[in-house]
N, C-alpha and C positions, 0 to 999 in steps of 0.2 A: 456646488449645485445639486440642490436632489432631485430626485429623477423625474417626479410629479412636477419640479418647478423646470424642469426642460421640456417636459413634454407641453407645459401650458404655454410657453414660448413660443413652441415650434407651432401649436393650434392657433395661435394668435398670428402669428408671419402668416402660416397659410388660407385663414380667414382674409387677412388684408389683401394678402394676392387676387384672391377669389374677389372679393369687392370691388377692387380696380378693374377686374377681366369683367364683372360684370355690367360695371359702369360704363365702361367702354362702349359696348354691347349697346347699350339704352343709347348712348350719346352719339354712336353712330346713325342706329334708327331715327333718332331725333334729327339730324343732320341730315339724311336722307331722303327720309319724310314731313319734315318741318311741323311735326308733331309726336306726343309721349305714345308708346303702343301700350295698347289695351294690357290686360292681365293674360290673355289668351296669346297676343303677339309676344309676352315677354316671355312665359313657358318658353314659346319656339327659339328665340333668339337665344334665351338662354340657356335651353338643352334640356328642358326638365319634361316630365309627363300632368305632374301634378300641379293644379293651382296654390295648393296648399303650402308647396314650396315655394310657389311664386310668393307669397305673402309673407312666408320666413324672409329672404330676401330684401323683399320690398320695408321688413323692417329692420332690416340691417343696413340699409340705405339712410331710410328715415336716422336712425339713430345717427350714422356717422354724419350726418348735415348732408351726406350725397342729393337728395331729395328732400323735396318738400310739399306740404300737402293743404292746400287750402281750405276755407269754410263750410266749400261744398264736399271735400276730400279729391278733389283733382289733385293728383300729381303732376310736379314739375321740376324739373334740374334745378338745382340751386344757384347754380352758378350757370349762366347762358354759356353754350359751347360758340355760338357765333359772335362773342367778345374776342375782338384785338386790341392788343398794346399801343398804348399811345404813348410812340417816342417820343415826340417834342413839338417843335414847331418847324415849317420850313419859309424863307424869303423868298416870296414869289416874284424877286425882279432881280435881283444882281446874285449871284452865287455865293455861299456864304460858309465857312466852316464849322460844323459842326457835331459832336459827339453823340451817335442815337444812345438816348438815354429812354429806358420804360420809365413812364411817367400812368402807369396805372391799367386798367382795362378798361374799354368803351364798347357797349352794345347800342350798335345803333336804332336798334328800335325805341331805346332806351333816349337815345340823342336824340331823333328826331319826331318821337312822337310823347307829348306831353299829355295826351289825354286819352287813351288806346279806345277804351269804354267810347268816346265821343269821335274815332278818325276813322279814317277809309282812303285807301289808297286808288288811284285812277291814271291811267295812262294818258298823254295827252296826243292829240293830232291836231296838226294846224301850224301857221309862223305868229300870230297875231299877238304873242309873248313874248318874239323872240328878245326883245330889248331888253326885257327885265329878267334874260341867262337862262328864260322856258322854252326848251327846244321840242321840235315834234319829236315823239315815243320817248320825253324821259318821263319819271310818274313823280306825281305832287300826293303829297300829304296834304288829306280833307280835315276839318277838324268843326264839325258840327256844336252847335248849339253856342257858339261863340260870337258875340255880338260884333261885327265889321266897325274898322274905323277908314276915316280918310284915311286915302292912300295902301289900305290892306287888297289883295289882290284876293278874288273871292268866288266861290263857286256860286251862278245865279241863275233860275227860270227866267226868261222875258220872255213873255206872250208865248208860253209854250212851248219855247228854244232854252237849248241848256248852253252855256257859254262859260269862259272863266276871262277873266278881265279887272283891271284896277278898282275898288270901289270909289265913289267923288262924291258927297253929298254938295249940291250948291243951292242954297235957302232951304225950299219944300221937295228940291227935285234931288233926283240918283241919278248919276250919268255913270257908265260904265265904260270904260276907258282901255282903248288897246296899246298895247306896246310895238306897235309896228305901226309907221306915219300913213301904210295904205289902207288900214281900217278907219272907219267914221265912229265916234261915238256912238253907242244905244242909248234909247232913253224909251223907258218902256211904256206902249204906249196904251194900257189896260192893266198887265201883271206883272211884277214882281218881287220874285221870294230868291232871299238871298240860303242856298243852301249850308254854306261852310266860309271856312276862311283858308286860303291855303295858308300850311306853315311851315311847310319843306321840298325841298324837288333832289331830286336822286336822277341821275344820268349812271349810266354803265358804258364806259367805250369800248369793254371786249367780253366777247363770249367767254 
């Protein structure tokens, strides 16, 4: 092996290790802050002063497929660092014997939200939907611009007040029905506006 070839291999290995280090720093920032760092923040976390050096590393990360850039020029990580391994299935009844086997990676953002541009999160208060499995302090994903169907759970403004209920259409009338027998049906006296359909519920058991 020539001296030039040896130097090339050593140089490539060094760049690869450095790329991994820079990727880890950017990933750690994303996990801590929920967003990508700015170029100034990248300079700080990488430990360089020049923005031209930051642009150099961004180009390297783009070439390596670690980062990607959208049509507006915004950077994002190619692989979602919050994605979890899908290990298989579990029986909710009697225990079954099963080996844990990875079946790919699942990002909850992608799993729970089909149309992120038309979706938002709400924190639940009250107990009117407990029989639908929605408890106080749960988070619900609301998709706007989605036509509600009978039986959907919707976010609606009724005569100036906001509520989350089952959507029931009976003839020309729309009835909003709670999932708790102690709450009566709601029929708008004047105004009814459906702001979105509930598409997912998130509950956290431990902090």
